[in-house]
N, CA and C of each residue as an Amber inpcrd file, in Angstrom:
protein
   195
   0.8280000  -1.3350000   0.0230000  -0.5980000  -0.3140000  -0.2590000
   0.4380000   0.8980000   0.0710000   1.9170000   1.1480000   0.4730000
   2.6510000   2.2360000   0.3980000   3.6000000   2.6500000  -0.7640000
   3.5820000   1.3020000  -1.3010000   4.3340000   2.0010000  -2.9330000
   2.8070000   2.4030000  -3.5320000   2.3760000   2.0900000  -3.7490000
   1.0010000   2.9910000  -4.0040000   1.0760000   4.4980000  -4.0240000
   0.7780000   4.6040000  -2.5950000   0.9140000   6.2350000  -2.3390000
   1.8670000   6.8050000  -2.8070000   3.4020000   6.1930000  -2.6390000
   4.4420000   7.3360000  -3.1840000   4.5410000   7.0380000  -4.5790000
   4.4380000   6.1000000  -5.2250000   4.2110000   6.5230000  -6.6000000
   3.1460000   7.4650000  -7.1170000   2.1250000   7.8290000  -6.5870000
   1.0300000   8.9870000  -6.8810000   2.4660000  10.5490000  -6.0520000
   2.8850000  10.4960000  -5.3990000   3.4690000  12.0400000  -4.9950000
   4.4740000  12.0310000  -6.2020000   3.3830000  13.5450000  -6.0490000
   4.0690000  15.2100000  -7.0710000   4.8860000  15.7270000  -6.2190000
   6.2890000  15.8530000  -6.7690000   7.5000000  16.4440000  -5.9370000
   7.1720000  18.2400000  -6.6950000   7.5640000  18.9510000  -5.9920000
   7.9210000  19.8320000  -6.5450000   9.2310000  19.9680000  -6.7340000
   9.6100000  21.3490000  -7.8590000  11.0320000  21.6440000  -8.4130000
  12.1860000  22.2030000  -7.1760000  11.8850000  22.4610000  -6.2980000
  12.7750000  22.4850000  -5.4270000  12.5110000  20.8450000  -4.2140000
  11.9310000  20.1190000  -4.4140000  11.9510000  18.6160000  -4.0640000
  13.4610000  18.1110000  -4.7180000  12.3280000  18.2370000  -6.1080000
  13.2310000  17.4070000  -7.1380000  14.7710000  17.7660000  -7.4350000
  15.3330000  19.3740000  -7.4470000  16.2200000  20.0010000  -7.4280000
  17.2320000  19.1010000  -6.2000000  16.1650000  19.5620000  -5.1580000
  17.5620000  18.8740000  -3.6120000  17.4150000  17.8390000  -3.8730000
  16.6750000  16.3500000  -4.1070000  16.8680000  15.0900000  -4.2370000
  18.2920000  14.5110000  -5.2840000  18.1450000  15.0980000  -6.6470000
  19.2940000  14.9500000  -7.5610000  20.1500000  16.1570000  -7.4380000
  20.5930000  16.9830000  -6.4190000  21.2300000  17.8740000  -6.3640000
  21.7560000  18.7670000  -7.2700000  21.2210000  19.3610000  -7.8370000
  21.0740000  20.0390000  -9.0180000  20.1600000  21.4980000  -8.4930000
  20.6820000  22.6630000  -9.4060000  20.5210000  24.0160000  -9.1680000
  18.8710000  23.5910000 -10.2620000  18.1460000  24.7830000  -9.8650000
  17.2560000  24.9060000 -10.6130000  17.3320000  25.9110000 -11.9760000
  18.5390000  26.2280000 -12.3460000  18.5350000  26.3690000 -13.4770000
  19.3820000  26.0560000 -14.1580000  20.3020000  24.3590000 -13.8520000
  20.6280000  23.2130000 -14.4830000  19.3030000  22.5180000 -14.9280000
  18.5040000  22.1060000 -13.9460000  17.6380000  21.1380000 -14.1320000
  16.2640000  22.0540000 -15.3760000  16.4620000  23.3990000 -15.3050000
  15.5400000  24.0200000 -16.8810000  16.6050000  24.0740000 -17.8470000
  17.9220000  24.1030000 -17.6900000  19.0610000  23.6820000 -19.6140000
  18.1700000  22.4330000 -19.2920000  18.1940000  21.2350000 -18.7650000
  18.1000000  19.7970000 -18.9100000  16.5820000  19.6700000 -19.5530000
  15.4910000  20.0750000 -18.9090000  14.3200000  20.5380000 -19.6350000
  14.2240000  21.2700000 -20.9350000  15.0560000  22.2350000 -21.5330000
  15.1800000  22.8190000 -22.6650000  15.4870000  21.0020000 -23.8020000
  17.2610000  20.4950000 -23.1580000  17.5750000  19.7950000 -23.4140000
  16.9220000  18.3490000 -24.3000000  15.6220000  18.0740000 -22.8980000
  14.8430000  16.8820000 -22.9240000  15.3570000  15.4550000 -22.0720000
  16.0650000  16.5480000 -21.8650000  16.8970000  15.6970000 -20.9510000
  16.4750000  15.0640000 -19.4520000  15.6660000  16.2390000 -18.7770000
  14.9010000  16.0060000 -17.5770000  14.0680000  15.2710000 -17.6250000
  13.8100000  14.3600000 -15.9510000  12.5690000  14.2190000 -15.7920000
  11.3440000  14.5090000 -16.1820000   9.7080000  13.9080000 -16.6180000
   9.1430000  14.2760000 -17.2850000   8.2140000  15.4510000 -16.0260000
   7.7220000  15.7560000 -16.5440000   7.0920000  17.4040000 -15.6870000
   5.5510000  17.8760000 -15.9030000   5.0000000  18.4860000 -15.0110000
   4.0540000  17.9980000 -15.4280000   3.7140000  20.1250000 -14.7510000
   2.9630000  20.9090000 -15.5990000   2.8810000  22.3360000 -15.1600000
   1.3220000  22.1450000 -14.5170000   1.0260000  22.9380000 -13.3050000
   0.6120000  22.7330000 -12.7900000  -0.3240000  24.1700000 -13.2400000
  -1.7830000  24.7850000 -13.2540000  -2.6280000  25.9780000 -13.5410000
  -2.0260000  26.4110000 -12.7760000  -1.6590000  27.0870000 -12.0750000
  -0.6100000  28.4370000 -11.5240000   0.6020000  27.9510000 -11.9410000
   1.2410000  27.5730000 -12.9630000   2.5840000  27.5390000 -13.4360000
   3.6010000  26.4100000 -13.2380000   3.2350000  26.3520000 -11.2670000
   5.1080000  25.5340000 -11.4120000   4.5010000  24.2520000 -12.1490000
   5.6380000  24.0410000 -11.4910000   6.3490000  22.6400000 -12.4250000
   5.7670000  21.5240000 -10.9170000   5.5380000  20.2130000 -11.6990000
   6.0510000  19.3580000 -10.0240000   6.1960000  17.7530000 -11.2670000
   6.6270000  17.0790000 -10.4130000   7.4630000  15.3570000 -11.2920000
   6.7180000  14.8470000 -10.4530000   6.1960000  13.5160000 -10.5400000
   5.6810000  12.3320000 -10.2360000   7.3610000  11.8280000  -9.6360000
   6.6280000  10.7290000  -8.3920000   7.6800000  10.5610000  -7.8220000
   7.5710000   9.2580000  -8.7870000   6.7020000   8.6540000  -9.1800000
   7.2420000   7.4390000 -10.1620000   7.9390000   7.6410000 -11.2770000
   8.2720000   9.1780000 -12.3800000   8.5180000   9.7490000 -13.3900000
  10.3160000   9.9620000 -12.4170000  10.2500000  10.3440000 -11.6020000
  11.2340000  10.6480000 -10.8020000  12.4180000   9.4070000 -11.1590000
  11.5910000   8.1980000 -10.2710000  13.0010000   6.6170000  -9.7580000
  12.6480000   6.3550000 -11.5610000  11.9610000   6.0000000 -12.2640000
  12.1510000   6.0000000 -13.4630000  13.8050000   7.1820000 -13.9680000
  13.3130000   8.2320000 -14.1050000  14.3250000   8.7460000 -15.0190000
  15.6230000   8.7490000 -14.0970000  16.0040000   8.1050000 -12.0880000
  17.2790000   7.4540000 -12.4010000  17.5230000   6.0880000 -12.6630000
  16.4490000   5.6510000 -13.0870000  16.6820000   3.5560000 -13.1750000
  17.5050000   3.7230000 -14.8680000  17.0490000   4.9750000 -15.7340000
  18.1550000   5.2970000 -17.1920000  18.8710000   5.7550000 -16.8550000
  18.5470000   6.4400000 -15.7230000  20.3230000   7.5300000 -15.6750000
  21.9780000   5.5300000 -14.9070000  20.9730000   4.8380000 -14.2910000
  22.1360000   4.1140000 -13.8280000  23.1910000   3.1130000 -15.0760000
  24.9130000   3.7470000 -14.5000000  25.9920000   3.1730000 -14.8050000
  26.0970000   1.7560000 -14.6370000  25.9750000   1.1630000 -15.6720000
  26.1360000  -0.2810000 -15.0610000  27.5530000  -0.6170000 -15.9740000
  28.4260000  -0.1270000 -15.1600000  30.2120000  -0.4730000 -15.2260000
  30.7480000  -1.4670000 -15.3600000
């Protein structure tokens, strides 16, 4: 049950930047290049990222050396 709740969690841009340890400007650069996690723009113009999309984005960047 906890996993289902976690997967529906929507993170704010500051939360995402803190978790992936990048500045807001870096995040926007990645977004412009199409390399940022999937984003949702809500009615007030703020950006949100779902926990599920962020976890998937992390998985896609795993370095298997």
